[in-house]
N, C-alpha and C positions, 0 to 999 in steps of 0.2 A: 504494500500500500504506500502511495506517495505521501510525503510529509505535508500535512495540512494543519496549520496552527489555528486553534479556535478563535473566532472573531470576538467572542464575548466570554472571557474567562469567568469562572465562578467567582462571586464577589469575595475579595480578600477580607472585607470587614466582618464576614460571618465566621472567620476562623480565629478571631481574637476576642478575648473577654477579660475584664478586670474583676478582681475579687474585692475591690473597694466597695464598701457599703454606703448607701445614700440615705439621707433623711429629709423628706419633704422638699426635694429638689424641684424647683419650678422649671418646666420644660419650655423651650422656645417654640413659638408657632412660626414655622418657616414657609408655610403655604396655607392659604385659606383662613378659616376661623373656626374656633371650637363651637359646635352646635350648642344652642342654649338648653336643649333638652337631652343632652348627653350627661348621664349622672351615674352614681354608684362607684364601684371599685373593681378595676380590672387586675387580675393576677396573672402573671406570666412566669413560667419556669425556664431557667436558662442554666446549662452546665457552664462552670467557670474554672475547670481544672482542679487540682488538688494542692495540698501543701508542698508537694514535690515540684510543682510547676509555677506556682504563684499566679495562676491565671491560665488562659489558653493562648497558644497551643500547648498540648501536653508534650513532655520530653519523649524522645525516641519514637514519635509518630503514633503514640497510643490513641486508640479510639476516643473521640471527644465525649462520648457517653460516659467514659470512665472519669467522672468529675463530681465534685460537690455541687449540689444544687443551689442556685441563687434565686431567692423568691423576690420578684419585683411586684410591687403593688402601685398601680396608677390610680390616684384619687381624682375623679372626674368632676369638674365644676365648669359652669358656663364661661367663666373668664380665665380659668387657669387649670392646668393639669400638673400635678406634682407626682413625683415618684419617690418611693421608699423601698429599700432593698436590704435583705438580710440573708446571710449564709444559713443553710440548713445545718445547724450545729447539733447533730445527734451525739450520743455518747461515743460512738466510734470515731466521729470527727475529732473530738478532744483527744482521744487516745492516739490517733494518727498524728495530730499536731505535736503532741508531747514526745512521741518516740522518733519522729523524723529528724535524722541527723544528730540524735542524742546518743553520745557514747555509752551512757548508762544503760541504754536499752538496745545496744547493738545486737542484731539478730531478732529483735521483737517487732521491728517496724514493718509497715506495710510496703508492698511493692506492686507495681502495675503488671497485670497479666492480661493483656489485651483488653477485653471488655470489662474486666473485674480488677479490683484492688484487694490484695489478700496478704495476711501475715500468718506465718507458720505457727506462731504461738498465740495470736489474738483472734484470728479468724477472718471473716469476710466483711469488708466495708459495706454498710447500708447507705448508699450515697443519695437516696431520695431526690433524684434530679429529673423526673419524667413528667409527672402530672399532678392534678388536684382532684379532690372529690368533695364538693359541698354536701353537707348532710345535716340532719336534725334528729335528735333523740326525742322520744315522747316527753312533752313538757318543756322542751327548750324554747326560750323566748327569741332566739336569734340563730342565724346560720353558724355552723361550725365548719372547719376546713381541714381536710386531710391532705398530706403530701405523700407521694407514692413512688415505688421503684419496683422493677421486676425481680431483683435479687435481694429482697429484704422486706421486713415488716413495715407497714405504713406508720406515720407519725401524725399526731394532731398538732396544729399550730394555733397560736393566738392571732386572730385576724387583725388586731390593732397593733400589736408589737411585732408580729411576724416571728416570735420566738417559738422554738420547739417546746411543747408542754408535756406530751406523754407519748410513748409508743402505743400502738393499738395491739393489745394482747401482750401478756408477759412472755418472756423467752420460753418458758415451759409450755405455753399454749400453742407454740409453733413447732412443727416437726422439721428438723434440718434434713437436707438431702444427703449429708454425710454424717455417719455416726461419730460424734465428737463431743468434747466438753469445752470447745472453744468459748471464750467469753462472748464473742460475736459469732454465733452459729450461722452456717451457710443455709439460708432459707430462700426458697423460691416462692414468690407470691405472684401478684399481677399488678401491673402499673395502672390498670383501670378497673377497680372494684365498681360495684353497682349499688345505687341507693334507690330504695323504693319509698317515695315521699308519702304514699298512701298508708304504708304500714310502719314507717320509720325504721326500716331494716337496711343494714349494709351487708352486701354479699361479697365475699372474697374467696380466694382459692389458695391452697397450700399444697404444693406438689413436689415430687422428686423423680429423678430419672436414674435408672440403674446404670451400672458401668457399661454393659453391653449395649444398652440403649444409646448412651453417649457415643460409644465408639462406632456405632453403625453409621454415624455421620462421616467417618473417615474413609476415604477412597481406598486406603491400603487394606481395609477389610472388605469394603463394599464392592470394589472392582479389582480385587487382588490379581486375578488372572491377566489383566491388561496392563499391570504396572510393575512387573518384577525388575525391569531394567532401571526404572526411575528409583525404586526402593534401594537398589544396590548402589546407585550413584549417591543418594542421600546418605546411606550408611557409610559409604567410603569417605564422604566429606566430613561427617561427624567423627568417624574413627580417626582420620588424619588430624583433625583439629584437637581432639582429646587425647591423641596418641594412644589409642586403645584398639589395635588391629583386630583383637578378638571379636569386636562388635560386628565386623563383617560376616563372621561365622553364622550369624542369624540367618543369612540368606541361603545357607546350605540346607535348611529345612525344606522338605517338599512343601508345596502349597497346601496340600491336603493336611499334612501333619501340623503345619503352622496354624491353619484354621481350626483344626481339632483341639490343639493346645489352647488357643485363645477362647474357644467355646467352653472348654472345661474350666478354665480360670474364670471366665465371665459368669458361668453358672454358679460357681462357688462364691464369688464376690457378690453376685446379685442377691444372695440370701442375706448379706449384710447391708448392701446398698440397693434396696428394691425400688421398683416403680410404685408410686402411690400418688393419689389425688384426693384431697379433702376439700369439700365445699364448706366454707366457713360463713357463719352468720353472726352479726354483732348488732346489738340494739343501742349502742352508744353509751350504755350505762353499766352493763354487767360483763361477766366473762364471755369469751368467745364460745360459740357452739359449733361443732363440726360433725360432718358425716363423711365416711369413706365411700368414694364412688366406685362402683363396679359396673361392668357391662351386663346385658341381660343374661349371658351365660355364666355369670358369677365371677369371671376373670377380672383382675384389677384393671382399672382404666390406665392407659399407657400414653403419656404425652411424648410425641416425637421431637417437638421443638420447644416452644414455650406457650404459656397462656397469658398473652399480653393483655387480653381484655375479656370481660364477661358482661352480659347484659341481663336485665330482669324484666319479665312481663308480669301480668296479673297472676298467672298460674304456673309460670315456668322460669327457670334460670337457664340461660343459654351460655355454654362455654365453648371456646374456640381454640384449637391448636394452631397457633399463629406462626408465621414464617420469620421469627427472630431466632434463628438457630443458635444454639450454644453447644459447641463441641470442642475437641482438642485444638483446632485451628484458631478458635476465638479466644483461647487462653494463652497460646504461644505467640506472643507479639514479636519478640526479637531474640529468639533462642540462640542463634549462632551469628552474633554481630560481625564477626570477622570473615564471614563467608556468605555474601548475598546470594551467590548461586545455590548454595546448599539451602539457604532459607527459602528461596523460591521453590525449590523442589520439595522441601519438607511441607510447605504450604499446599503444594499440589496434591500430595498423597495423604494429607490429613483433613481435607475438606471435600465437600460435595455441594451441589446445588440444593437450595431449600426445596421443600415439597411443593409441587405445582398445584396440588389440590388442598382444600381446607377441610380437615375433620372437625365436625361439630358434635357437641354432646348436649342433650336436653334433659334436665332434671325437673320432675314434677314437684312443685312447692308443697303440695299436700303430703308428700312422702317425708318431708322434713319434720318429723315428730320429735318431741322432747324425749331424751333417753336417760335423763337423770345422771348425766356424766358418763354413762357407758358408751363405748364406741359402737356405732351402728353403721351398717352399710345401706346405701341407697343406689338404685339403678339409674344409670345415665344412658339414655337411648342415643345410639350413634347415628350420625348422618354425614354426608360429605357433599361439598359443592366444588365444581372445577374452579381453578384459579386461586391464587394466594390472596388471603384477606388479613390485613393488619388491623384495621379499624372498622367498626360496624355499629349500627344502632338498631333498636327494635321499637316497634309500637308497644305501648303498655297493654292495650287491649289485645286479646287473642280469642276472638269469637269462634266458638265451636272447636276450640283447641288449635286454631290456626295461628302460627307465629309469623309475623312479618319482619324480615331482616332487610335492612338497608346497608349496602356494603360498598366499599371501594376496594378494587383489586389492584395491588401494587405489583404488576406482572413482571417477572424476571428482574426484579429490583431487590437487591439483597442488603437489608439494613445491618446485617451482622458482618458484612465485609467493609473494610475501610482502606483508604489509599495508604500504601506502605511506602517507606522511603526508597525501596528498591523496585517499585512498580514501574512498568513501561506504559506510556500513554498510547491508547489505541489509535487516536487521531493524529498522533505525532510520532509514531514509531520510526526508528528505534530509540527516540529520545525518552528519558524517564519522565514520569509525572513531576510537576513542579514540587519542590520540597515543601513549600508553604501549604500544600494541600494535604500533607501527611496527617492522618487522624480523622479526616472528613469521610463521611459515608462514600463508598465507591458507588455513587448513585447515578452513574451514567446509565440510565435505564436501558435494559436490553429488550424491552418491548413497551408498547403503549399501555397505560392503565385503563381500567374499565370501571363503570358504575353498575351496580346490580341491585335487584330487588327479588327476594325469594319468599315463598310461602311454604312453611314447614309444618307438618303435622306434629304437634307436641307429644302426642301419645305414641307415635310410631317412629318419628324421625324422618318420615318419608317426605321428600321434596315434591310438593304438589305443583308448584309453579315457579318458573325462573325466567328472568329477563335481564339481559346484560347488553350494555351499549358502550361505545367509545367514540372519541373524537381525536383524530391523529394529530391535531394541532394543540389541543388544550389539556389532554389527559396524561401528560408525562409526569410521573412521580406524584400521583394523587396520594395525599397523606392525611392531613388533619381535617376535621369537620366541626361544624357547629350548627346549632339550630335554636329556635326560641324554646327554651325549656321552662319558662315561667310565664304564666298568664297574669294579667293585672290583679286577679284575685289571690295570687300567690300559689295557685295550684299548677300542677304539671299537665301539659296536653296529653291526652290519652292516645293520640295518633299524631304522627309526624307527616305534615304535608309538604314541607320545604326543608331541604338541607343545603347548607353552604359548604362546599368543598374547596380545599386549597390544593394546587398542584405546584410542585417545585420547579417544573420546567426541565428541559434537557440541557445538561451542561457537558459539553464534549470532553473537557479536560478531566472530568470525574470518571470517564469510562477508561478502564485499564485493560490491558491485554488479558490479564488473569480473569477478570469478571466476564469479558467477552467470551473467552474459551469455556468458562463455567456454564454459560447460558446460551451458547450459540445453537444448541439443539433443544431449546425450550419447546415443549409439546403444544402449547396453545398460542403459537406465534400469530400475531395479527399484522405486524409490519415486517416485511422481509428483511434479511440481513443487508442486501444492497441498499434498500431504502433507508434502513436504520443508519447506515454510514454515509448517506448522501450529504455532503457538506452543506449544500444549499438548504436542505430541510433541517439539518441538525443545528445550523447556526442562526437561521432566520425564521423558522416556522414552528418553534416549540417553546413558547414563552411560559413563564410562571404566571399562574392565573388564580383568580377567585371566581367561582361560578356558583350559581344558584340552580338547584335541581328540583323540578316538580316530581315528587316521589311517585305519583300515579303514572305519569307518562315517561319518566326518566329523561325528559328533554331538558336541555339547558334553557332555562327561562331568562337568564341574564348572566353576563360574564364581563369581567374586567381582565384585560391582558396587560401585564406589567411591561415596562420597557425591557428590551432584551438584555440589558446589563443589570437588571434587578431580580432578586428572588424574594418571594413573600413567604411568611410562616406565621404560625400561632394565631389563626383566626378566632375571633370570639364575637358572637352575636350579643348586642346590648340593646334591650328594648328601649324605645323612646319614652322618656318620662311623661306620664299622663297620656300615654298613647292608647290606641284602640285594642291592642292585643292580637292584631293580625301577625302572621308569621314573617311578614316583610316589614313590619312597622318598627324600625329601629336602625341600628348602625352595625356595620361590620368593622371591627378594629383589628389590626394585624401589625406584625413587625415587617420591616422592609429593609433589605440589605443591598446597597450599591457597592462599587469598588472601594470607595472611601467614606461611605456614609452608612449609618444605622439609624433608622427612624421608626416612629409610630405613625401609622396611616389610619385615617378614619374615612370609611365609605358609607354611603347610604345603602341600606340593605335592599331597598326597592329600586335603586338606580346604580347598580354596580358598574355598568358600562360607562357611566359618566366619570369614573375614576375617583381618586381621593378628593374629598372636600376639605381636608385638613391634614397637614403633616407636622409632626412634632419631633424635636430632638434636643440634645444638649451635649456639649463636648465631654461632660463627666459621665454621661449615660453610656457605658461601654459594655453592652451585652453581646454575647456571641450568638451562634445559630440557636434560636430559641425553640422550645418544644411546645408543650400544651399550655392552655390558658383556661381561666375560669372567671366568672363575674358574680359579684354579690351586690345586692342593692344597698346594704349597710354593713358596717363593721362594728365590733364591740369587744371589750375585754372578755376573755373566756371566763365563764362562771360555772361550767360543768364540773361536777365532782369526780367524774371518772379519772383515775390516776393510777399508773403503774409506778410504784416507788423504784427509783433507779438502783439504789444501793442493794436492797434485797434481791433485785432482779439479776444482779451480776456476782454478788459476793461469793457465793458457793462455787463459782466457776473459776476462781482466781487462785493461783499459787502465791506464796508470800511476796515475791518480787512484783507481781502484777497487782497485788492488793495495795502496795505502796503507790504504784502508778495511778490506780483509780482513785485512791484517797487524795492524792495531790492534784490530779489533772482532770478527773471526770466528775466525781461526786459533788464537788463544791458548786458546779454549774447547775445542779438540779435540786438544791436544798430548798 
């Protein structure tokens, strides 16, 4: 392929972020004016690196998801918008800060492992940098707010001070996916719990994957017959680097014996590290309740990738196996720094493409009966829809047991892959990808996204109706969504008639040769490979967009196409103050990134095509690529009595050395 430099590089501004906290900083209006009926409080979550980086970008090109979360709150007033931000200072945050670079705790500190940050003596960082969940317990006088992460339990914050107030559930109420006594146990949860405002229940998930389940994502097991030469080259490189020639002897096993050995080891270890899925319910006031999920034949539910999201309807909970894969390759970020060739080959044999289909599991809420603390099993009815699904919504009503799913399909777009320092650019081969892109999603999409609507029978899991559409100009990298989730009465709509979706657009410099090779044989391809790589299309006809979808027709009712050098993120619908309650009667607020700018844009929800009516920024507001958002009509000091005391939650897990660490660096922040 000839060398073709992208005309519009991915905005550099999205790759940097400051960890400096702000307090009621007035934003500058750089275009238009603030609507007089824009009110309430907008919350945006942004990763900002760790104590090891002092901000973004992360060192060694680690995935930008591997970051502490910065909570930004924009207070909306007719004449002024101010922003306040606070780091999500969980107990493990303080332990990380205290051990980093501290000789007293040499060997105890956290290290970056691709998507995760881990310590061999302290456990897994719970970085809570993904999303929010507004909720209310029975009797609450105001909204409460939870912050979430896929690899850790959620935390509740004070909406006024933005301080961490309590974890949701004690450590002993969550089952780790590795048997351990780590102070910070490795727990898999969901970044998108679901809240039922009619019953005041929060639904979460707690799951684990067995060793063989994790390793099945590695091509050296999955496609061993086709990769023996590559394996030998990798082992050669590692053996030479470590000066251990015996390592190459592994390749003398026959393929059959090798697989049998791994199968035996996997079966033995799987008894210790099993597959499990628990559906968790919380009322905001008492202990968590949980039910172990099994399939209709009694076998344990097995998650192949992650459970990034679940949704709730009147009678059902819908869980989804989402394509944010976590396997060996997502943990090995930079294992052989002195040999880029060996690293590339090791990456090739330890990863595979995400699942092209979406497994769905439906649980009947009537089956979630109180067991007085005893563990009970509940049946999850399986279903499957073609195409990968990261985010989805459901109507609350499910007449005659029919569940309506509204989905975006992020096709052949791998959120678990990121640009490495040794990656080769597909559009500029054989040149490497720009170093400043290291750590960003390798999000040069390998196919156009889709929007779908499905009718699923809640009692059987059978898909009764499916409709999927796409637009080859506007649906590249469909990610985040928002809709009007509050009526003027304060109630939640029981059906969704309008959804606003964001698309990242197509950024040629984010497409690497590795990702191209991983997805070139994608089974549901809509855009051919020659068309995908057509520079005219790639550079000029795939903008970042905000678009409004009529959920009945799936047609684009309105769309705004951003300038080709901008990308948009974190959309949030905000109802117009004293408005009518219509699903378009309000504003869409989002983040916008240019090459040298990062801004907050306000669009009219009923006139997206007119573009932003107001743009805000400030030199001190330095957020990186932002993720999810939420809106609350009012904030208040937390008055809820639910509290997990921090010292009793950890003390029994600590050796004497770590007891001193927690007494000095962790406990004082939660007294």
